[in-house]
N, C-alpha and C positions, 0 to 999 in steps of 0.2 A: 596535942599533935606532936609537940617537940619531944615528948618523952616516949613516943611510940616508934618502933623501928619503921623506917620509911618504906621498907620492902613489904610491910604488912598493911599499909594504908591503901585505901582505894585510889584509883587514878591510873595513869599510864606511865610506862618507864620513862625516866628522866631524859635519857639520850634520844628517845623517839620524839618526845614532846619538843625538845630544843631543836632537833633536826627539822621537824615539821614547821617550827616557827621561823626557820630560815637562818639559824645561827651557824650552819655548816652541815656537812654530811654526818651521818650517824657515826662513822668511823672517826671523824675529826672531833666530834663531841665526846666520844668514848675516851679518846686520848687526853682531852682536857680534864675529864672526870678522874681518870687514873693519875693525872699529874697533880690532883688536889686543887684545881683552879675553879671548881664549881662548889657552891654551898647552897644548902636548902635549910631554911629556918634557922640559920646561924651555925649549922653543923656541916662539916666537910662531906660532900656527897660521895656516894659509892655507886659503882655499876649495879644496876638492878633496882635502885631506889625508884619509888613511884611518887608522882606529884599530881596536884590538881591546881587549877587557877588560883586557889586560895593560899597556896604556899608562897613563901618569899624566897626567890632564887637570885643568886648573884653568879655571874661569870667574871671572875677577877673582881674588879671593883664596880662593875656595871650591873645595875639591878635590871632584871628582866621584868618588864611590865606585865601585869596580869592579863591584859588583853592579848599579849603575844602568845600566851599559853593556850588560848582558845583556838580550836582548829580553824585554820584559814583556808580559803579556796586556793588551791595550788595554781600557779601560773607556769606554763611551759612554752618555751620558744625554740625555734630552730635558727641557728646562726651559721653563716658561711665564712669560716675563718680564712683570711688570706695568709700567705707566707709572710714571715717577718713579725708576727704578733705572738706575744707570750701569753700562756694561760696562767696568769697570776694577777693578783689585785694591784700590786705595786712592784715596780722594778727599780732598784737603786740606780741602774744605768740610764733610766729615763726612756727605755724602749717602749713602743706601743704595746698595750695589752688588750685582750679581748673584752675585758669588763668596761673599758672606756667607751666602747661602741654600743653597749646595751642600754635599754631604756631605764631611766631612773626609777627607783622604788622608794616607797615610804613605809617604814615599819617592818621590812623584810629585806632579804638580799638574794642575789642570784647565786646558784650553786652550779658549777660546771659538772656535767656528767662525763667524767674521764678527762683526759688531756690529749692534746696534739702538740708535738714539739714545734720549735721555732720555724723549721723549714717544711712542715707538713700543713697542708691546707684542707679545707673541706668542711663537712657537716659536723656541727657540735650541737648538743642539746643543753639548755640551761633551764633550771626550774627553781622555784622558791620552796619546794617540798623536799626536805632532806631525806625523808624516808623513801620517797620515790627515787631520788638520786642514788641512794644506797642500793636499792633493788636493781636498778638498771646497770650499775657497775659491778654487782656481785658475781663472781665466777660461777656460782651455782645456777644462775639464770640461763647460762648458755645462749646469750643473745649474739647474733651474728653481726660482725662489722665488716663491711666491704670497702676495699680500697682500689683506686686506679693507680697503678705504679709503673713508672718507666725505669727499666734497668739497663745498665751498661755492661757489656761483656758477652761472652759466648754462652748462650742459653741452649742447653741440650735437653733431650727428652729424659735422660738419666737424672739430670739435676732437678727437673720439674717433678719427676717421680719421687725423688728423695725428699723434696719439700712437702709433698702430699703425705708420704709415709711418716715423716716426722724426723726431727733432729734434736739432739740434746744441746740446749743453750746453757749459759752460766746459771740461770735461775730455773732450770728444769726443762722437761720435754715440751716441744712446741711443733705445730704443723699448720699448714694451710688446709682448710676444709675443701677449698675449691681454687683452681687456677684456670683462667680462661685467657687465651691470647687475644689481644684487642687492637693490634696495629703496630706500625713501625717497621723498620728494616735495618739491615746491617747489625751493628753492635748496640743500637738503642731500640728496644722493643717495649711495647706497652702490654700490660696484663691487668686483669681484674682478679683480686685475691680475696679470700674470706677467712677471717679468724674468729674465734669464739671468746677471746679474752682481750683485755686492754693493757697488757704488760708494757713496760717502758721500751719504746723503740722496737717492738716485737717484729713488725713487718720488715724493717730495715735489717735487723739482726738475722732473721731467717734467710734473706737473700745473701747476706754477707757470709753465712755459713757454707754456701756453695760457691764462694769466690765471685759473686756478682754485686755490683754497686747500684744502689738506688739513687737516681738523680732527680726524680719527681715523685711526689707522693700526695695523694688526695683521697680523703674519706668521702665516699659517695653514698653510703647507706649505713644506718644504725638500726638493726632490727627491722621493723616494718617501715621506717622512715627513709625516704630517698631525697637526695639533694637534686633539685631540678633548676631549670634556668630562670625560674621566677625570683630566686634569691641571688643577687649579685654578691661578689666578694665584699666582705665588710658589712653586709646587711643582715637583717634578721626578719623573721615573721612569726606570728603566733601559729600554733598548730590548729588545724581544723578539728571539729568535734570528732570526725571519723578517725583522723590520725591519732588523736589523744586516746580514743577508745582502743585502737589497735595497739598503741604503745602500752597502755595499762594491761591489756590482755596478754602481752608478751612477758609480763612479770608475775611471779608467784611469791609465796611466803619465803622469807630468807631464814634458814635454820639458825638457831641460837644454842650453843655457840656456833659460829659459821665455820664449817669445814672448808678447807681449800681443796677443791676438786679440779683436776686437770683431765678433762675428757679427751679421748683420742678419736672420737667420732661425733658427728652432729648431723642433724637433718637440715637439708637445704630447702629454703622457701622459694628460691629463685629457680626458674626452669633452665638455667645455664647448664651446658654440658660440662662435666668436670672430669679431671684425671682421677681414676679410681686407685685407691691405695692398694699396694700389693699385700697379700696376706701370708 
């Protein structure tokens, strides 16, 4: 086995196996492999290597137990993140993190499906399946994220239309698939908006591009999953079998190598009336 190219042996791709075992998302594992931090049977691993439970794998100085390489039943939970929590495992400043609230695991770890910044609250998904996490986060899946947002400033129809048509941000073109007014008066008004990606501070930056400031932001939907009143802030619950089936149905195979696609259109699952983009 040691003398045979790992890419030629039977088994599954190393990054997929380690992601499924809960060592991180596939992207995180790929970065570790590229950095030379993973070895298989005493040799530095490469992207594309295939492994089986009989192989000896190390991540740094930590040996991966053979039982971890066998496919485990994935766990998926929904969490209602409050403002003031960081989406990180450890914070040098001692601030609270989402992971401190999650149920303890033995032999695997929770992987966050995307992030919410410190001042953003709402729905988050955590899973022990790195491959599922990768699919849910990948831009090619075009999974809708819906937010309730309160903005401060003069909101005009022209500005709303501009946000639906799309604007150029520092990291590329972006737009809201849907904008629905949902309350408020004066200079503080609530809207529900939908985006198809999870770029850093994308919702806030879109509103800022038309000189409006976001002062409250909450994610209320991710794909087919809605945040309801059954989950209080700082609490979690397991998905129902129907929710899990719908979530899995929302994902498809991720291309390899994964192309970065930025669609300018998308299909709405919600019956909400939306502002139509000008052509």
